[in-house]
C-alpha positions in Angstrom: 43.8 -21.8 3.3 41.1 -20.0 1.0 38.8 -19.8 3.6 42.0 -17.1 5.5 42.4 -15.7 2.3 38.8 -14.8 1.7 38.7 -13.2 5.0 41.4 -11.3 4.7 40.1 -9.8 1.4 36.7 -9.3 3.1 38.9 -7.1 5.6 41.0 -5.4 3.6 38.1 -4.3 1.2 36.0 -3.2 4.3 38.9 -1.2 5.9 39.5 0.3 2.5 36.5 1.4 2.9 34.7 -0.7 -0.1 30.4 -1.0 1.3 29.3 -4.8 0.4 25.7 -3.5 0.1 24.3 -1.0 -1.9 21.2 -0.8 -0.1 22.3 1.7 2.0 22.1 4.1 -1.1 18.7 3.0 -2.0 15.6 4.9 -1.7 12.4 3.0 0.3 10.6 2.5 -2.9 13.5 1.1 -4.0 13.9 -1.0 -1.2 9.9 -2.3 -1.5 10.2 -2.8 -5.3 13.5 -5.1 -4.3 10.9 -6.7 -1.7 8.5 -7.2 -4.1 10.4 -8.6 -6.7 12.2 -11.4 -4.9 8.4 -12.0 -3.0 6.8 -12.9 -6.6 10.1 -14.8 -8.2 9.5 -17.0 -4.6 5.9 -16.9 -4.9 6.9 -18.5 -8.5 9.6 -20.6 -7.6 7.4 -21.8 -5.2 4.6 -22.4 -7.9 6.5 -24.4 -10.1 7.7 -26.9 -7.5 4.4 -27.6 -6.7 3.1 -28.1 -10.4 6.4 -30.7 -10.6 5.4 -32.5 -7.6 2.2 -32.6 -8.9 2.9 -34.4 -12.1 4.9 -36.8 -10.1 2.1 -37.5 -7.7 -0.1 -38.1 -10.8 -1.4 -41.9 -11.3 0.7 -42.9 -8.1 0.0 -44.9 -5.3 0.2 -41.6 -3.4 -2.0 -39.7 -5.1 -4.5 -42.8 -5.3 -4.3 -43.4 -1.3 -4.9 -39.3 -1.2 -7.7 -39.3 -2.9 -9.4 -42.4 -1.4 -8.7 -40.4 2.4 -10.3 -37.7 0.9 -13.1 -39.3 0.0 -14.0 -41.3 2.5 -13.8 -38.0 4.6 -16.1 -36.4 2.3 -18.4 -39.7 3.3 -17.7 -39.2 7.1 -19.6 -35.7 6.7 -22.6 -36.3 5.1 -23.2 -39.2 7.4 -23.1 -37.0 10.1 
């Protein structure tokens, strides 16, 4: 029921001439700036997620196993 209402609202706004996206009116420079801001925020979010994961992994069994496997790999590289 709500979906139908939203569809009717969207359809009526489109018929009346309302433009849902302001991107049509932005210059190329403004579009590029917006894209760069989105990329920076995405990188920031990824960085925060990585920090959270690193905090969680510290001292855990997974971290110890990863360190051990990395050390074994290094040992094998030096032996060859």
